[in-house]
N, C-alpha and C positions, 0 to 999 in steps of 0.2 A: 368365478367358483372359489368354493373356499378349499383351506386345508384338507380337510376329510376324502372329500370327492376325488384331491389330485393323489391321494396317497392309497384310494382304491382304486384310481386309473392305473396307477404304476405297480400295485400289486397283482392286477390282472395281466400286464406286461411280462412280468417276470414267470408267471404260470405257465403262459405259453412258451416262452423260450424254453422253460424245462422239460415241455414237452417235447419241442422239435429236438431238442438235444438228447432227450431219452429213445426217439426214434432214430438216431443217426449212431447213438449207441449199440441199439440193437440192431442195425443194419451193419456198421463195421463187424461185431461179433458173428454174425451169420456168416458174411464176406471172409472172415478169418477161419471159419471152422470148416467152412466148404473150399478153400483155397487148394486147385487143382495141384497135385503133383504130376513129375514127369512121367511115373507110369500112369496116373490117369490119363494124360494127353495121349500118350503112346497107343493106350488102349483104345481111347475114343478115335483116334485118326487110322488104324486097323478096323476096328467095327465099321465106321463111315465108309473104309474101300470095301469091305466084307457085302455091306448092303446095296452099296450103289454099282458095284460091279454087276454085270449082267448075265451071269453064270452062277445060279445057286448050288453050284457044286462044293460040297464039302470037304473034297479034296483040295480043291482052290483054297477054301477057307482056312484049312488047317495050315496049308502052304504059307497062306499069308501072316499068320500068328506065328509059324516057328520062324521064319525067315525075317517076315517085315519088320516083326518088335525089334528082333536085336540090331536091327539097321536104320529104322528110325530113331532110336534110342540112340544110339552112336550119332548120328547125325544131331541130334537134338540137345539145345540148351535153355536152361532154365533159370531166371531172373525171378528171385521171390521178392515180392513188396509186401507181402502178410497179408494184403487185402485181394489180391489178386496177382498173378504170376504173367509172366511174357514170356513166350515159347520162342526159338528162334532154331527154326530148320535149316540148317545149313547144306545142299547138296554140291557147294562147290563154285555153282555158278550162278545161283540167283536165291539167296535167302530169303525165309518168309518167316514173319515175325506175325504172332498170333496172341493176344492176349484171352487169358483163362479164367473163370471166376463162376461160384456158385457149382463146382465141380463137373457140369457139362455145357458150359455155354462158353463159347470161343469166338473171338471177332477177328477177323485178319486184318492186319495193319499194312496201310501202304508204306513202303519205303521211299 
């Protein structure tokens, strides 16, 4: 293999690395832009409770929003890691940790 072939092969590796780095940067920007706030998480949980409850009663849904949101917000702590957040719901007995990203994607973490 002559020196010209080695230079061309080496240049191809840099181009591939740049493409991979560009993709990682785009993903990081999207993650940072869609990192959910504490309000986003609280609304997600309350909406999930309303959808999964067996009654389609508008009064019950309104009460969940009126009473549930402030209580859930008071019990929830957010650790912001810029690309994602970790939410801890502490009811005094069994804290629950959840990772949040992309505004509405949440994963439960086992303690």
